[in-house]
VMD Tcl script that draws the C-alpha trace (Angstrom):
set ca {
  {189.97 -2.87 15.32}
  {190.49 -0.64 12.31}
  {189.70 3.08 12.71}
  {186.56 4.41 11.06}
  {186.78 6.21 7.71}
  {184.53 8.99 9.00}
  {183.41 10.10 12.48}
  {180.31 8.40 13.81}
  {177.06 10.39 14.00}
  {175.63 10.08 17.50}
  {171.92 9.27 17.89}
  {169.62 11.71 19.72}
  {169.17 9.40 22.74}
  {171.59 10.75 25.41}
  {171.95 7.27 26.89}
  {172.97 5.64 23.62}
  {176.44 4.07 23.88}
  {179.44 5.64 22.20}
  {181.33 3.68 19.57}
  {184.53 2.16 20.98}
  {187.29 4.74 21.33}
  {189.62 2.41 19.43}
  {187.70 3.31 16.26}
  {188.72 6.99 16.36}
  {190.29 8.49 13.26}
  {194.03 8.78 12.73}
  {193.51 12.14 11.00}
  {192.48 14.32 12.67}
  {194.00 12.34 15.50}
  {191.36 10.96 17.81}
  {188.16 12.32 16.26}
  {185.56 9.66 17.00}
  {182.05 11.05 16.79}
  {179.97 14.10 16.01}
  {176.68 15.44 17.32}
  {174.65 14.50 20.35}
  {174.40 16.81 23.34}
  {176.17 17.73 26.57}
  {173.70 16.10 28.94}
  {175.17 14.58 32.13}
  {174.48 10.99 31.07}
  {176.17 11.49 27.71}
  {179.19 13.26 29.22}
  {179.66 10.60 31.89}
  {179.37 7.82 29.32}
  {181.97 9.60 27.20}
  {184.53 10.06 29.97}
  {184.07 6.51 31.23}
  {184.94 5.37 27.71}
  {188.04 7.55 27.43}
  {186.28 10.14 25.22}
  {185.91 13.90 25.69}
  {184.13 16.76 23.87}
  {186.18 19.49 22.22}
  {184.80 21.96 19.71}
  {184.60 25.67 18.99}
  {181.65 28.04 18.87}
  {179.65 27.43 15.69}
  {180.84 23.83 15.26}
  {178.80 20.73 16.03}
  {179.82 18.85 19.16}
  {182.96 16.82 18.40}
  {184.09 13.85 20.50}
  {187.73 12.77 20.75}
  {190.02 10.00 21.98}
  {193.55 10.76 20.71}
  {196.40 8.27 20.51}
  {198.65 8.58 22.43}
  {197.01 10.23 25.41}
  {198.71 12.86 27.55}
  {198.55 11.91 31.25}
  {200.09 12.72 34.61}
  {200.90 10.17 37.25}
  {199.64 11.76 40.44}
  {203.07 11.27 41.99}
  {204.79 12.72 38.92}
  {203.80 16.40 38.71}
  {207.02 18.41 38.79}
  {207.69 21.91 40.06}
  {211.04 23.58 39.41}
  {213.46 24.15 42.27}
  {213.11 27.91 41.83}
  {209.32 27.77 41.99}
  {209.40 25.55 45.07}
  {211.67 28.04 46.81}
  {209.14 30.78 46.07}
  {206.32 28.62 47.42}
  {208.01 28.20 50.80}
  {207.24 31.82 51.65}
  {203.92 32.00 49.77}
  {200.74 32.97 51.58}
  {198.56 31.23 48.99}
  {196.09 28.56 50.07}
  {194.33 25.80 48.13}
  {190.81 24.44 48.39}
  {188.36 22.42 46.30}
  {184.81 22.94 45.05}
  {184.42 26.35 46.69}
  {184.42 28.41 43.45}
  {183.70 25.97 40.61}
  {181.80 28.36 38.32}
  {184.45 31.05 38.82}
  {187.25 28.66 37.84}
  {185.42 27.54 34.70}
  {184.69 31.15 33.73}
  {188.31 32.12 34.31}
  {189.51 29.21 32.17}
  {187.15 30.35 29.41}
  {188.18 34.00 29.50}
  {191.95 33.77 30.09}
  {193.88 34.62 26.88}
  {196.15 31.83 25.64}
  {199.07 32.15 23.18}
  {198.10 31.15 19.66}
  {194.43 30.74 20.51}
  {191.60 33.04 19.48}
  {188.38 32.73 21.42}
  {187.63 29.73 23.61}
  {186.30 26.21 23.27}
  {184.67 26.59 26.69}
  {181.41 27.92 25.29}
  {178.45 29.05 27.35}
  {176.84 25.65 26.70}
  {179.97 23.87 27.92}
  {180.03 25.98 31.08}
  {176.41 25.12 31.84}
  {177.02 21.43 31.19}
  {179.96 21.19 33.57}
  {178.22 23.25 36.22}
  {175.44 20.66 36.11}
  {178.00 17.86 36.48}
  {179.43 19.78 39.43}
  {175.98 20.02 41.00}
  {175.70 16.24 40.61}
  {179.09 15.72 42.27}
  {181.08 14.59 39.22}
  {182.88 17.78 38.17}
  {185.35 19.36 40.57}
  {187.65 22.34 40.83}
  {190.80 23.02 42.80}
  {191.23 26.69 43.62}
  {194.26 28.75 44.59}
  {193.65 31.81 46.74}
  {195.70 34.78 47.84}
  {193.57 35.82 50.78}
  {190.11 36.03 49.25}
  {191.35 36.49 45.65}
  {191.18 33.57 43.23}
  {194.61 33.45 41.56}
  {194.57 30.04 39.87}
  {192.52 26.93 39.37}
  {191.85 23.70 37.52}
  {188.65 21.77 36.85}
  {187.69 18.40 35.47}
  {185.53 15.31 35.85}
  {185.95 12.46 38.35}
  {184.48 8.98 37.96}
  {185.53 6.26 40.37}
  {189.26 6.83 40.97}
  {189.94 8.52 37.63}
  {190.26 12.28 37.15}
  {189.84 13.76 33.68}
  {191.37 17.24 33.56}
  {189.61 19.82 31.41}
  {191.30 23.19 31.80}
  {193.29 25.37 34.17}
  {194.17 29.04 34.47}
  {196.56 31.45 36.15}
  {195.34 34.78 37.44}
  {198.83 35.29 38.86}
  {202.08 33.76 37.65}
  {202.24 30.14 38.79}
  {198.57 29.88 39.77}
  {197.81 26.99 37.42}
  {200.99 25.15 38.48}
  {199.91 25.27 42.09}
  {196.39 24.14 41.22}
  {197.63 21.15 39.24}
  {200.23 20.18 41.83}
  {197.67 20.50 44.63}
  {195.20 18.32 42.74}
  {197.87 15.67 42.13}
  {199.01 15.84 45.78}
  {195.47 15.21 47.03}
  {194.64 12.48 44.50}
  {197.89 10.63 45.20}
  {197.01 10.63 48.89}
  {193.60 9.15 48.05}
  {195.13 6.39 45.94}
  {194.12 7.80 42.56}
  {196.98 7.10 40.12}
  {196.22 9.14 36.98}
  {195.14 12.57 35.73}
  {194.04 12.71 32.11}
  {195.59 15.74 30.38}
  {194.08 14.90 26.97}
  {196.50 16.29 24.35}
  {200.15 17.30 24.23}
  {201.13 20.72 25.46}
  {204.73 21.96 26.08}
  {203.75 23.40 29.46}
  {202.32 20.06 30.58}
  {205.40 18.19 29.37}
  {207.62 20.46 31.46}
  {205.49 19.68 34.49}
  {205.90 15.93 34.09}
  {203.12 14.80 31.76}
  {203.84 11.84 29.53}
  {202.37 9.90 26.64}
  {200.31 6.77 27.18}
  {199.23 4.64 24.20}
  {195.45 4.78 23.84}
  {195.08 1.04 24.39}
  {196.89 1.25 27.73}
  {195.05 4.43 28.70}
  {191.65 2.88 27.99}
  {192.50 -0.25 29.96}
  {193.44 1.82 33.01}
  {190.40 4.08 32.71}
  {188.00 1.15 32.45}
  {189.46 -0.34 35.62}
  {189.57 2.92 37.59}
  {186.01 4.04 36.83}
  {184.78 0.77 38.33}
  {185.71 2.16 41.74}
  {182.58 4.32 41.69}
  {181.06 2.32 44.58}
  {183.98 3.11 46.88}
  {184.53 6.62 45.48}
  {180.98 7.97 45.09}
  {180.17 11.34 43.54}
  {179.92 14.32 45.85}
  {181.57 17.54 46.94}
  {185.32 17.51 47.63}
  {185.32 20.63 49.83}
  {185.57 18.85 53.17}
  {187.64 15.91 51.95}
  {190.23 18.13 50.27}
  {190.31 20.69 53.07}
  {192.02 24.06 52.86}
  {195.78 24.11 53.27}
  {198.85 26.26 52.51}
  {200.29 26.03 49.02}
  {203.68 26.00 50.75}
  {203.06 22.30 51.43}
  {203.85 21.72 47.76}
  {207.37 23.07 48.17}
  {208.42 19.59 49.20}
  {207.25 18.01 45.92}
  {209.77 16.72 43.37}
  {211.68 19.27 41.27}
  {212.60 19.20 37.60}
}
mol new
graphics top color blue
foreach p $ca { graphics top sphere $p radius 0.5 }
foreach p [lrange $ca 0 end-1] q [lrange $ca 1 end] { graphics top cylinder $p $q radius 0.2 }
display resetview
């Protein structure tokens, strides 16, 4: 299929299907559609089709499916040898879905090099909190005692996890959150984490490029596992365990 000349304008019906992700623009890379809303049904339809929202305050809602896609294999997240040595004596613990709103807020408010403001607007925060309430959005949290020092959140459908954002309140907090997420998902038999777009930090941690066609094929297969991997809280399933467990993961 040839890409569209312009992004598609979404109809007001939240349940209306998205255009195929293969029709996304080459420039800007992956822009597919504009408009619509952030209702749960629209967001879930988007993710199941390999599409995600990404826009800044004051812009209309923009929907993307870049080519290639940045992904992690759940057995491929890398921590450096030095960082793993530090983890062996760390008192940090990891948990899931115990502080979802706090993780999203921290991701929105943490300063990032070369970025002014945040794309995680108040409307986005509300939308993902509603997905969390419905059991589709999840967070992995890193704690030092009772203090939240890192985290990651995203959307899960079937056996596919779509990462949205992560933060570090202390050095290494986001690394631990990502590695802990991958460790748990690999144990559950989930093969992929969507990381959306290229980032030097993600590349250093083991992310790689996947052509959009291959990415979409895997997503469409993995989301079909929704019957065996139903929506719901991950708190009990994930458990709470020492971050030091991750010291045995592969090094760079």
